[in-house]
N, C-alpha and C positions, 0 to 999 in steps of 0.2 A: 612333757614325760606322758608314757600312757599309764592307765590307770586300774592296771592292771599287772599289779605286783606280785601275783601270785598264781602258780597254775592251776590246771582243774579240778582237782582233788583236794587241791591246801583250799578253792573256792568254796565245794560243794560244804566241807568240813563246817568249815568257817559260819557258813549260812546256814546248816542244819541244827548248830549249838544252840544258833542267836548270835553269834560274835562278831556275825557281818550281815548288814540289810541287803536282802536282794535289789532293793527300791533303792538306796542309796547306790549299789556299785551300775548298778544300770544307769544312774544319771551320769556317775561317771563315764563309761564307757560310750554312751553317746555323743558327751559333748567333748571328748576325748575324735570321737568319729567328724566330730565336726572340725574339729580344730586340724586333723594328723591326713585325714585321708585324701585330700589333696595331692599328697606329696606322692603317692603309691596307685591313686584311683581303681583300688580293689572296690568298692559299693557300690551301686547304681540306684538303690532306694534305701532308706534308714526308714525300719520300724518304729520309730518313737514310741505311737498309741501303742502297738501288741507288748513291746518291750513293757513297758512300765505297768498294763496292766498285769501281764504274766509274774513280774519280780512281786507286783501287789500280793496276787493270789497266791505266790510262793513265801512271802511272810507272813500271812496269817496262817499259810498252814504250821509254820515254826508257831506261832502265839496261842494256836488251839492247842497246839502238842500233838497236830499230825503228821504222819513221814511228808516231807514235802519235795523230796523223787533224792533219784540216785546224784543226781546233777543240778542241785538244787541252787542257784544261783549264778549257773553256769553262761554266759553270753554265749551266742550261735551265730554264724552267717551261715546263708542261705544261698548256693546257685541258683540263679535264677532258670532253675528250667524247671523246678521243684512246686509245687502250686502250695502258694499262703494263701489262706482265707481273705477275701477282700483287695488279693489284687493280682491285675493281671500277669500273667504266666508268661513273659516274653519271649524265652531261652536266647536272649541274648539280641532278638531282631524286631526291627520295626512293622515287620511281616505279619506279628502277632500282636501289634497296640491294641490295636482298638477289638481286641477280643474280649470278653464280658470278665469280670472279674473269679475267682475260684470261688465257689460256694464253699469246698473245705479246703484242709491241710493237707498234703502229699503225707502219706504211710508215716517218713520218716520223720516228719517235722513234728507229726503229731508226735510219735513216740517219745521224741527228743522233750516236748513244752510239758508233756507227762509226767517226764522225769525230773522236770522243776528248772530245768534247760530255758534258757532265755533270747526269741529270736529278735536279731536287732539289727541285721540288716541285709537284703539280696544280693549278690555277690557279680562283679564283671566274670563274662568267661564269652569265648571264644561263640560266632553265633552257629545256634543251633549245635553246638560241641562238634565243630566239625575245624580243629585246629591245635595246634604244639602250644601255640605263643598267647594268649588272650590277648590279641591285636583285634579289639572288632572297629568295625567302620563307624558303630552308633554311636557308643559309649568309647569310647579310645582305647589304648594300651594300657595294660595291668605295669605297676615297675615294678622289678625285681625288690623289694626294700633292703637288699643288704649291699646293694648296688643299681640304681634308678634307673640309668645307662643301661641297665640290663632287661632282659625279658624275666618275666616268673615263669614262663610255661604255660600250658593249657592241656586242655578247655577249661581247666578248673583253676585258673588262677586267681579271679578275685580272691575264693577263698583259702587258700593257701596261706596267699601274698597275706592275706588278713590274718591268720591265723599267727605267719610270721613279723609282723607287725607290732602284733597284741592289741589288733582293734577288738575282736576277737578272743576267746579259748579255742575253738570246736567251730569245724566249717565243716558245711554237704559238700560234696562232691558226684561227678559221674566219673567211671571209664568203663570206656569203649577199646581203644588201643594203646590208652597211660595215660589218660586227662585227670588221674589223683596221681599218679606216679611220676609222672615228670614233674609239675609241679612242686610235690612234695623232695622233692630232691633238690631241683633247684634251689626254693627256697629254706633247706635244712631245715623241716619239720616231720614230724612222721604222718605216715596216711596209710590206710586200706582198701585195697581192691578186695572186698568179700567175694566167697565163693559164690561163683557166679548162681544164683535163682536162692542164696541164703538170704538177703536184703531183699523186702519188698522194692519194685520199682513205680507200684500203681503210685499215680500224681506225678510221676516225673515225664517230661517230653520225652520222647523217645528221640534216638539219632539213628542206634541200629539195633532195631529188636534182638536179634539172633546174638548178639554182645555185648550188649549195654548193661552195668553194672552201677551197683552208688554204693557209697562207702563214704567214713570220716578223714576231717583230719585233724591233728589234736598237738596241746602246746610239749607231750609228754607219753612216752608211752603207757604209762598207767594209767592217765587220762583219758590215752582212746582207747582201753581196753573196757577202762567203763564205759566209755560213751559208748561202744558197740555189744556190751552187755544190756543196755538200755533198748538199741536199736532193734536187735535180735530177740530180746525178750527173754534172755540167758544168762544163766550166771557158769562162767568158765570154770572146770573142774580144772583142779592143779597140775602141774606138768613137772618132772623133775628132768632139770635142761640138762645135767650130767648125762644122762639116757638117749637124749636125742642123736641121733645118728645124723653129723651135719656132712655136707658135698659141694662142691664148688662144679657151677655149669661151664663149661668149656667147649670147646668150636669156640661159634657163633660167638660166646658171650667171654670171652675170652680175648677176643679181636677189636684192636682198632679202638680201643682206649687212649685218652689224654692220657699223658704219664701221670698227673696227678688224680685222678681215677684210677689210674691202674695199681700206683700204691696206696690208696688207699684199700683196694677190695682184697691188693696182696697185706695189707696190714689186717682187716678185716680175717682170712683165712687163716694167718697166722697164729692171730688171737682167740680164733677157736679151734687150733689146731685141727685144722683140715687138711688131711691130706690126699682126700679123696677125690678125683675129678668124672662129672658125668656129661656125656655128650648125644646129646641129642642130634636123632638125625634131620635133616633137610629142614633146618630153621630158615634160611634164607627163601622160599616157598611158602613157607609160614604163614611168614611175614607180607609176603605177597598177596597168600589167602585173604589175610586179613586187611587188604587195602579194598581189594576186589569185591570182598564182601562188604564192608564198609560205607565204599563209591558207588554201590550198586542200590541195599537197601535204602541207604540216604536219597538218592537220586528215585526210586519209586516212592517214599512217602510226600518229597516234594516236588513230584510232576507237575501236578494239575494247576500246583499254583505257580511254578514257575511259567507257566505257558500266558498265566495273565499278569504277572507282578515282577519277573524277574527284576524288572531295573530296583526295586525295592528293597533285593539283598544285601550284604557285603560282598563287592565283587569279587575276591578272592573264593568266599564259599560256591557263590553260584556257578561259578566256571568248573569247581572241581565236581557239583553235583551233576551238572550239564555233559561232563565226561564221565560219570557213572551212567549217566541214560546211555550213554554208546555201547556199552559193554552189550559182547553177544550172551546169550543164554548159556552157550557151551564153558563158556571160560567160569559164569557165576556155579553152574552146578560142578566145574572138577573143583575149583575152590572150598565147596562145603563139603566135597566127598576128603578132599584132605584133609580138612579139617578133622573131620571124626578120624582119621592116619593118625593126625599126630597126635588127639587127645587121647590117644593108647599109646603112643611112644610114648608120653608124658607119666601114662599111670605104671610102664612097663619101670622108669626115669627114678622111681619112689620103691621098686620090689625091695631094694636094701636100706634106703635111703627115708628120712624125714622131714630134710629142711636143704631143698639145697639153695647156696647165695649167687648172686649174678650183678654185676653194676644195672644202677636204672638208667643213668644216661651215660654217651660217650663224656662229655665232660662238662667245665663248669659252665653257667647259662650265657648265652653268646648275648655282646651287645644287639640294639637296637640297627644299629646299623653295619652289623655281618652279616651278610647275606649266605658266606659262603663257609663251611666249616671242613678239615680234613677227616675223611672217612679213609681207611684203605688205599690209602697212599692219593688219593684222587679229592678235587673239592668238590660238594657238593651241599645240596638246601641244608644251610642250621636248622629251620622250621621243621623243615618236611620230616629233618632225619633224626629229631630229641626226642623219636619214638624209637628207633634203633634195635632195644635193648627191648623195649616192653611189649609192641603189636604183636613179638612172635608167641609170645606165652598168654596173650589174650583168647589165643584159638580155645586152647586147654579151657580154659573157665578156673582155673585154680585157682585159693586167695595167695593173694601177695601184699606182702611186710613192705613199705620203704621206708628202711631207717637211714637215719640222718648222721652221718659219720662225723665223728668228732676228729676235723681236717683244719689246716691252715686255710689263708684264702676263701673263697668263696666257696659254700656246700655243695655236697655231694651225697648221694642216695646211696642206698644198695637195696636191691632189692634179697626180700627173705620168700621161700615160696613155699608151699606144703601142701600136699595132698588136699583133697575138697574137702569140706568142712572143719580142716584144722587148725582153724585159726587161736584155739586155747594154743597151740606147738607153736603159733609164730607170736603170740604177745609173752608166752615164757622167756624165749629166746631175747626179744624184745627189750622183756625188762630188766633181763639180767645182763644184756650190753649196756643200758643205761644207768643202771646201779655202778658196774664197772666203768666208767668211764669214757669205753670205748664208742658210745652212740651218744647224743645229745642235742636236742633243738635249737637250731639258731635263732633267738628270737631277737628283735631291736629292743636295746635297753631306752 
């Protein structure tokens, strides 16, 4: 059984008043990682010494009457594309394994530690963040804690599954085309793709610089909000939920869902008394543009190394990067033009709306041996289409909160989308849904 019997804010409250020792809790978490992660494969490296030093600093601050931070004693996992001082940042690839260790922490890692959180592990990911499955040729596949023969989603699957398995309370991830939103949904936890540019990417290995965002996973809406405030260096102002104008994305976002996902989204819309449907044009082309931009920029970053060390890459990632290198410049230019146009259409969609809801994924997590799912009456690649609803929204750069819906069966999540910079509205609605029992993190007991 996990040592994490409390959730994020409860841990921090207990540590802050001295009712719980950060060192004792960290020792329990490290022992639990050793005992249980083998079943899930969330973690690639355990940060034992760093974690115990950070925990001792927190306990010392409490003893001396100093503020130990908003997240005092809360354990967190770190996707292995963030720099951690003294560790080699591999981005899930042996190609980078011989690089020198990082000399300082990534900005987000440093901010969480400054807030009293305890870094306990680096987590598994798709190599160079290029995938939706967290199936890594070097480190293996991360299993969904709720159904170990199913995918956790990716590319931040190690961080998401680790929170769902109660191996740690918070996780850091990145989201270019859905790498936070997809695994949060499939693992049944909270996840935030912040407004693009609001959280600094400094110290994180890039995938697609023009689309990359970073953000956290959490075991509760309230805990994720506290985490975001620590990461952003701000305190969110209160929002009156009853005054929020909520709509539902239609068209592309209302089609092709599995029956359980359709019921879940319909139930959420009903619970929120949503009557308005908002259609955004050219969503299919927006998704195609995200594919093109990702493939071309990813290839540009790796092309020189591919010429020298192609055999060292995960074969699936290598092939996608090589295909991206062959894209014509005119197509890439058109994709960026469409991106600007689509962003303007998204702003128009919020002209009289504060939050739009949409499914996060087509349906439940597929099994490892399930190569195809049905979308639009056709059998398509399960893994390539996990980003069916997340990729189009990538182009706009708007903030998206993934909400774990309280449904039977395997976990399912919804996307709550707000205007840029309005994470306060997302968390206000998320916390209200959590308090009403409409949404809850699905954590392994």
